[in-house]
N, CA, C and O atoms as CSV, one atom per row, in Angstrom:
chain,resi,resn,atom,element,x,y,z
A,1,MET,N,N,0.507,-10.792,4.604
A,1,MET,CA,C,-0.713,-10.396,3.926
A,1,MET,C,C,-0.480,-10.322,2.419
A,1,MET,O,O,-1.357,-10.684,1.635
A,2,ALA,N,N,0.679,-9.861,2.021
A,2,ALA,CA,C,0.955,-9.741,0.588
A,2,ALA,C,C,0.953,-11.095,-0.101
A,2,ALA,O,O,0.559,-11.193,-1.263
A,3,GLU,N,N,1.382,-12.131,0.588
A,3,GLU,CA,C,1.386,-13.467,-0.014
A,3,GLU,C,C,0.015,-14.121,0.047
A,3,GLU,O,O,-0.491,-14.590,-0.972
A,4,SER,N,N,-0.583,-14.159,1.211
A,4,SER,CA,C,-1.846,-14.890,1.365
A,4,SER,C,C,-3.051,-14.105,0.871
A,4,SER,O,O,-4.079,-14.703,0.553
A,5,GLY,N,N,-2.955,-12.791,0.799
A,5,GLY,CA,C,-4.108,-11.997,0.414
A,5,GLY,C,C,-4.059,-11.416,-0.976
A,5,GLY,O,O,-4.990,-10.722,-1.383
A,6,ILE,N,N,-3.001,-11.680,-1.718
A,6,ILE,CA,C,-2.806,-11.020,-3.007
A,6,ILE,C,C,-3.930,-11.313,-4.001
A,6,ILE,O,O,-4.186,-10.494,-4.883
A,7,ASN,N,N,-4.593,-12.435,-3.887
A,7,ASN,CA,C,-5.695,-12.762,-4.802
A,7,ASN,C,C,-7.047,-12.273,-4.301
A,7,ASN,O,O,-8.076,-12.545,-4.919
A,8,HIS,N,N,-7.046,-11.556,-3.187
A,8,HIS,CA,C,-8.288,-11.069,-2.569
A,8,HIS,C,C,-8.112,-9.587,-2.238
A,8,HIS,O,O,-8.018,-9.207,-1.070
A,9,PHE,N,N,-8.069,-8.770,-3.266
A,9,PHE,CA,C,-7.728,-7.354,-3.121
A,9,PHE,C,C,-8.571,-6.642,-2.069
A,9,PHE,O,O,-8.019,-6.056,-1.138
A,10,ASP,N,N,-9.886,-6.678,-2.196
A,10,ASP,CA,C,-10.742,-5.908,-1.289
A,10,ASP,C,C,-10.562,-6.333,0.163
A,10,ASP,O,O,-10.391,-5.492,1.045
A,11,LEU,N,N,-10.599,-7.625,0.407
A,11,LEU,CA,C,-10.441,-8.133,1.769
A,11,LEU,C,C,-9.058,-7.789,2.320
A,11,LEU,O,O,-8.936,-7.321,3.452
A,12,ALA,N,N,-8.036,-8.017,1.530
A,12,ALA,CA,C,-6.670,-7.757,1.989
A,12,ALA,C,C,-6.453,-6.278,2.297
A,12,ALA,O,O,-5.814,-5.939,3.294
A,13,MET,N,N,-6.971,-5.411,1.461
A,13,MET,CA,C,-6.789,-3.983,1.705
A,13,MET,C,C,-7.555,-3.535,2.948
A,13,MET,O,O,-7.077,-2.677,3.690
A,14,ASP,N,N,-8.727,-4.100,3.180
A,14,ASP,CA,C,-9.460,-3.799,4.421
A,14,ASP,C,C,-8.647,-4.222,5.637
A,14,ASP,O,O,-8.564,-3.490,6.623
A,15,VAL,N,N,-8.049,-5.405,5.561
A,15,VAL,CA,C,-7.234,-5.911,6.675
A,15,VAL,C,C,-6.000,-5.026,6.868
A,15,VAL,O,O,-5.663,-4.679,8.000
A,16,LEU,N,N,-5.330,-4.663,5.785
A,16,LEU,CA,C,-4.146,-3.812,5.897
A,16,LEU,C,C,-4.491,-2.446,6.481
A,16,LEU,O,O,-3.718,-1.878,7.253
A,17,LYS,N,N,-5.644,-1.932,6.110
A,17,LYS,CA,C,-6.070,-0.637,6.663
A,17,LYS,C,C,-6.239,-0.732,8.173
A,17,LYS,O,O,-5.837,0.176,8.899
A,18,GLU,N,N,-6.820,-1.807,8.644
A,18,GLU,CA,C,-6.987,-1.983,10.090
A,18,GLU,C,C,-5.656,-2.299,10.768
A,18,GLU,O,O,-5.385,-1.809,11.864
A,19,MET,N,N,-4.836,-3.109,10.127
A,19,MET,CA,C,-3.535,-3.459,10.711
A,19,MET,C,C,-2.648,-2.236,10.893
A,19,MET,O,O,-1.933,-2.126,11.889
A,20,THR,N,N,-2.694,-1.316,9.931
A,20,THR,CA,C,-1.789,-0.169,9.985
A,20,THR,C,C,-2.116,0.763,11.141
A,20,THR,O,O,-1.298,1.608,11.503
A,21,LYS,N,N,-3.287,0.623,11.719
A,21,LYS,CA,C,-3.635,1.417,12.902
A,21,LYS,C,C,-2.883,0.916,14.131
A,21,LYS,O,O,-2.828,1.597,15.155
A,22,ARG,N,N,-2.300,-0.289,14.021
A,22,ARG,CA,C,-1.597,-0.903,15.149
A,22,ARG,C,C,-0.146,-1.261,14.827
A,22,ARG,O,O,0.710,-1.255,15.711
A,23,PHE,N,N,0.125,-1.572,13.565
A,23,PHE,CA,C,1.449,-2.009,13.115
A,23,PHE,C,C,1.775,-1.311,11.797
A,23,PHE,O,O,0.927,-0.628,11.222
A,24,SER,N,N,2.974,-1.481,11.338
A,24,SER,CA,C,3.370,-0.929,10.046
A,24,SER,C,C,2.934,-1.862,8.915
A,24,SER,O,O,3.158,-3.070,8.983
A,25,SER,N,N,2.317,-1.307,7.885
A,25,SER,CA,C,1.878,-2.103,6.730
A,25,SER,C,C,2.426,-1.554,5.418
A,25,SER,O,O,2.034,-2.002,4.341
A,26,GLU,N,N,3.325,-0.592,5.511
A,26,GLU,CA,C,3.816,0.062,4.298
A,26,GLU,C,C,4.447,-0.909,3.310
A,26,GLU,O,O,4.230,-0.794,2.104
A,27,GLY,N,N,5.222,-1.856,3.807
A,27,GLY,CA,C,5.865,-2.814,2.913
A,27,GLY,C,C,4.878,-3.748,2.247
A,27,GLY,O,O,5.062,-4.136,1.093
A,28,ALA,N,N,3.829,-4.111,2.968
A,28,ALA,CA,C,2.858,-5.081,2.452
A,28,ALA,C,C,2.026,-4.529,1.296
A,28,ALA,O,O,1.641,-5.285,0.404
A,29,ILE,N,N,1.744,-3.236,1.295
A,29,ILE,CA,C,0.882,-2.719,0.223
A,29,ILE,C,C,1.595,-2.654,-1.120
A,29,ILE,O,O,0.945,-2.504,-2.154
A,30,ARG,N,N,2.905,-2.761,-1.122
A,30,ARG,CA,C,3.653,-2.633,-2.366
A,30,ARG,C,C,3.334,-3.746,-3.364
A,30,ARG,O,O,3.315,-3.502,-4.571
A,31,ALA,N,N,3.088,-4.946,-2.885
A,31,ALA,CA,C,2.705,-6.049,-3.781
A,31,ALA,C,C,1.362,-5.762,-4.445
A,31,ALA,O,O,1.139,-6.136,-5.597
A,32,PHE,N,N,0.471,-5.099,-3.715
A,32,PHE,CA,C,-0.842,-4.772,-4.269
A,32,PHE,C,C,-0.734,-3.640,-5.288
A,32,PHE,O,O,-1.466,-3.622,-6.278
A,33,ILE,N,N,0.172,-2.702,-5.050
A,33,ILE,CA,C,0.405,-1.643,-6.038
A,33,ILE,C,C,0.904,-2.264,-7.339
A,33,ILE,O,O,0.482,-1.859,-8.423
A,34,ASP,N,N,1.795,-3.236,-7.237
A,34,ASP,CA,C,2.311,-3.905,-8.435
A,34,ASP,C,C,1.209,-4.617,-9.208
A,34,ASP,O,O,1.126,-4.500,-10.430
A,35,ARG,N,N,0.380,-5.343,-8.503
A,35,ARG,CA,C,-0.610,-6.194,-9.167
A,35,ARG,C,C,-1.899,-5.461,-9.519
A,35,ARG,O,O,-2.523,-5.758,-10.537
A,36,TYR,N,N,-2.296,-4.517,-8.693
A,36,TYR,CA,C,-3.566,-3.802,-8.867
A,36,TYR,C,C,-3.310,-2.297,-8.819
A,36,TYR,O,O,-3.846,-1.607,-7.952
A,37,GLN,N,N,-2.511,-1.792,-9.724
A,37,GLN,CA,C,-2.089,-0.399,-9.633
A,37,GLN,C,C,-3.265,0.579,-9.652
A,37,GLN,O,O,-3.364,1.436,-8.773
A,38,GLU,N,N,-4.144,0.467,-10.623
A,38,GLU,CA,C,-5.257,1.416,-10.722
A,38,GLU,C,C,-6.185,1.331,-9.523
A,38,GLU,O,O,-6.585,2.356,-8.972
A,39,GLU,N,N,-6.531,0.105,-9.113
A,39,GLU,CA,C,-7.422,-0.080,-7.968
A,39,GLU,C,C,-6.781,0.446,-6.689
A,39,GLU,O,O,-7.440,1.077,-5.863
A,40,SER,N,N,-5.488,0.177,-6.539
A,40,SER,CA,C,-4.775,0.630,-5.340
A,40,SER,C,C,-4.745,2.148,-5.270
A,40,SER,O,O,-5.043,2.730,-4.228
A,41,LEU,N,N,-4.388,2.787,-6.366
A,41,LEU,CA,C,-4.296,4.243,-6.357
A,41,LEU,C,C,-5.651,4.895,-6.122
A,41,LEU,O,O,-5.730,5.923,-5.449
A,42,ALA,N,N,-6.712,4.320,-6.663
A,42,ALA,CA,C,-8.055,4.853,-6.409
A,42,ALA,C,C,-8.401,4.743,-4.924
A,42,ALA,O,O,-8.952,5.674,-4.337
A,43,LEU,N,N,-8.074,3.608,-4.331
A,43,LEU,CA,C,-8.336,3.413,-2.906
A,43,LEU,C,C,-7.478,4.354,-2.062
A,43,LEU,O,O,-7.952,4.895,-1.063
A,44,PHE,N,N,-6.228,4.551,-2.455
A,44,PHE,CA,C,-5.338,5.428,-1.695
A,44,PHE,C,C,-5.806,6.879,-1.736
A,44,PHE,O,O,-5.561,7.631,-0.792
A,45,ARG,N,N,-6.466,7.278,-2.798
A,45,ARG,CA,C,-7.023,8.640,-2.844
A,45,ARG,C,C,-8.058,8.816,-1.735
A,45,ARG,O,O,-8.127,9.874,-1.110
A,46,GLU,N,N,-8.853,7.792,-1.493
A,46,GLU,CA,C,-9.829,7.834,-0.394
A,46,GLU,C,C,-9.111,7.825,0.950
A,46,GLU,O,O,-9.417,8.617,1.841
A,47,TRP,N,N,-8.155,6.917,1.080
A,47,TRP,CA,C,-7.434,6.780,2.345
A,47,TRP,C,C,-6.640,8.034,2.693
A,47,TRP,O,O,-6.432,8.308,3.874
A,48,ALA,N,N,-6.197,8.793,1.720
A,48,ALA,CA,C,-5.424,10.007,1.981
A,48,ALA,C,C,-6.235,11.034,2.763
A,48,ALA,O,O,-5.664,11.926,3.390
A,49,ALA,N,N,-7.552,10.918,2.732
A,49,ALA,CA,C,-8.430,11.820,3.478
A,49,ALA,C,C,-9.011,11.154,4.726
A,49,ALA,O,O,-9.896,11.717,5.369
A,50,ASP,N,N,-8.528,9.974,5.072
A,50,ASP,CA,C,-9.040,9.246,6.235
A,50,ASP,C,C,-8.756,10.032,7.515
A,50,ASP,O,O,-7.707,10.665,7.631
A,51,PRO,N,N,-9.678,9.996,8.470
A,51,PRO,CA,C,-9.440,10.714,9.730
A,51,PRO,C,C,-8.296,10.128,10.565
A,51,PRO,O,O,-7.762,10.808,11.442
A,52,ASN,N,N,-7.921,8.887,10.303
A,52,ASN,CA,C,-6.867,8.241,11.088
A,52,ASN,C,C,-5.492,8.561,10.498
A,52,ASN,O,O,-5.237,8.295,9.323
A,53,VAL,N,N,-4.622,9.125,11.311
A,53,VAL,CA,C,-3.291,9.519,10.860
A,53,VAL,C,C,-2.476,8.325,10.365
A,53,VAL,O,O,-1.664,8.474,9.452
A,54,HIS,N,N,-2.674,7.165,10.942
A,54,HIS,CA,C,-1.909,5.985,10.540
A,54,HIS,C,C,-2.304,5.504,9.144
A,54,HIS,O,O,-1.459,5.022,8.389
A,55,VAL,N,N,-3.575,5.634,8.804
A,55,VAL,CA,C,-4.038,5.265,7.461
A,55,VAL,C,C,-3.452,6.241,6.440
A,55,VAL,O,O,-2.988,5.831,5.377
A,56,ARG,N,N,-3.477,7.518,6.766
A,56,ARG,CA,C,-2.878,8.509,5.858
A,56,ARG,C,C,-1.382,8.261,5.700
A,56,ARG,O,O,-0.840,8.412,4.605
A,57,ARG,N,N,-0.717,7.884,6.782
A,57,ARG,CA,C,0.718,7.589,6.709
A,57,ARG,C,C,0.970,6.355,5.847
A,57,ARG,O,O,1.959,6.299,5.117
A,58,LEU,N,N,0.084,5.372,5.927
A,58,LEU,CA,C,0.220,4.178,5.087
A,58,LEU,C,C,0.276,4.574,3.613
A,58,LEU,O,O,1.093,4.054,2.853
A,59,VAL,N,N,-0.586,5.485,3.224
A,59,VAL,CA,C,-0.606,5.941,1.831
A,59,VAL,C,C,0.679,6.695,1.491
A,59,VAL,O,O,1.321,6.404,0.481
A,60,SER,N,N,1.050,7.648,2.317
A,60,SER,CA,C,2.217,8.474,1.982
A,60,SER,C,C,3.519,7.681,2.026
A,60,SER,O,O,4.377,7.863,1.162
A,61,GLU,N,N,3.676,6.819,3.001
A,61,GLU,CA,C,4.915,6.053,3.121
A,61,GLU,C,C,4.926,4.834,2.193
A,61,GLU,O,O,5.958,4.520,1.599
A,62,GLY,N,N,3.805,4.157,2.068
A,62,GLY,CA,C,3.744,2.944,1.252
A,62,GLY,C,C,3.919,3.183,-0.229
A,62,GLY,O,O,4.303,2.274,-0.964
A,63,THR,N,N,3.643,4.395,-0.678
A,63,THR,CA,C,3.774,4.707,-2.102
A,63,THR,C,C,5.096,5.395,-2.431
A,63,THR,O,O,5.334,5.755,-3.584
A,64,ARG,N,N,5.944,5.578,-1.448
A,64,ARG,CA,C,7.270,6.163,-1.706
A,64,ARG,C,C,8.069,5.238,-2.617
A,64,ARG,O,O,8.114,4.032,-2.374
A,65,PRO,N,N,8.696,5.772,-3.657
A,65,PRO,CA,C,9.482,4.910,-4.547
A,65,PRO,C,C,10.605,4.170,-3.825
A,65,PRO,O,O,10.895,3.017,-4.142
A,66,ARG,N,N,11.230,4.826,-2.868
A,66,ARG,CA,C,12.327,4.198,-2.123
A,66,ARG,C,C,11.971,4.170,-0.646
A,66,ARG,O,O,12.183,5.143,0.078
A,67,LEU,N,N,11.445,3.079,-0.226
A,67,LEU,CA,C,11.069,2.892,1.172
A,67,LEU,C,C,12.134,2.032,1.836
A,67,LEU,O,O,12.385,0.917,1.381
A,68,PRO,N,N,12.767,2.518,2.899
A,68,PRO,CA,C,13.787,1.711,3.576
A,68,PRO,C,C,13.231,0.346,3.992
A,68,PRO,O,O,12.101,0.240,4.470
A,69,LEU,N,N,14.029,-0.672,3.804
A,69,LEU,CA,C,13.698,-2.048,4.198
A,69,LEU,C,C,12.571,-2.675,3.390
A,69,LEU,O,O,12.026,-3.701,3.797
A,70,ALA,N,N,12.209,-2.088,2.259
A,70,ALA,CA,C,11.169,-2.676,1.405
A,70,ALA,C,C,11.632,-2.599,-0.046
A,70,ALA,O,O,12.283,-1.638,-0.457
A,71,ALA,N,N,11.290,-3.608,-0.795
A,71,ALA,CA,C,11.634,-3.618,-2.220
A,71,ALA,C,C,10.817,-2.558,-2.946
A,71,ALA,O,O,9.671,-2.303,-2.576
A,72,PRO,N,N,11.387,-1.940,-3.970
A,72,PRO,CA,C,10.600,-0.976,-4.746
A,72,PRO,C,C,9.489,-1.686,-5.508
A,72,PRO,O,O,9.643,-2.845,-5.895
A,73,TYR,N,N,8.393,-1.013,-5.721
A,73,TYR,CA,C,7.321,-1.616,-6.503
A,73,TYR,C,C,7.581,-1.359,-7.984
A,73,TYR,O,O,8.345,-0.459,-8.332
A,74,ALA,N,N,6.961,-2.132,-8.844
A,74,ALA,CA,C,7.275,-2.124,-10.281
A,74,ALA,C,C,7.140,-0.747,-10.916
A,74,ALA,O,O,8.008,-0.347,-11.692
A,75,ALA,N,N,6.090,-0.021,-10.613
A,75,ALA,CA,C,5.880,1.292,-11.228
A,75,ALA,C,C,7.011,2.251,-10.873
A,75,ALA,O,O,7.409,3.067,-11.703
A,76,SER,N,N,7.528,2.165,-9.663
A,76,SER,CA,C,8.625,3.063,-9.284
A,76,SER,C,C,9.912,2.684,-10.003
A,76,SER,O,O,10.729,3.556,-10.298
A,77,ARG,N,N,10.106,1.419,-10.287
A,77,ARG,CA,C,11.303,0.994,-11.023
A,77,ARG,C,C,11.261,1.511,-12.453
A,77,ARG,O,O,12.300,1.864,-13.012
A,78,LYS,N,N,10.078,1.562,-13.053
A,78,LYS,CA,C,9.944,2.035,-14.432
A,78,LYS,C,C,10.230,3.527,-14.534
A,78,LYS,O,O,10.836,3.975,-15.507
A,79,THR,N,N,9.801,4.302,-13.536
A,79,THR,CA,C,9.963,5.752,-13.612
A,79,THR,C,C,11.383,6.204,-13.326
A,79,THR,O,O,11.741,7.332,-13.662
A,80,ARG,N,N,12.199,5.364,-12.718
A,80,ARG,CA,C,13.572,5.748,-12.391
A,80,ARG,C,C,14.524,5.571,-13.557
A,80,ARG,O,O,15.661,6.035,-13.477
A,81,ARG,N,N,14.124,4.939,-14.611
A,81,ARG,CA,C,15.028,4.679,-15.746
A,81,ARG,C,C,15.261,5.908,-16.557
A,81,ARG,O,O,15.995,5.865,-17.545
């Protein structure tokens, strides 16, 4: 999703939100945080209050600066210096 959907933020994020209810999407959202930081964080504020526990977990785990098995996103690399 991060490769094929990166130029389609709204559609890709809708798909990732639905996917995370069935699979892990934490690694995939990191590319969107890099490219669309403000839009992503605004959307994650909404998702943090979502009734679905998996969507809330996507926000909390996907925004972790150090996520096992996933590359750090650009903003987290800047804050660690």
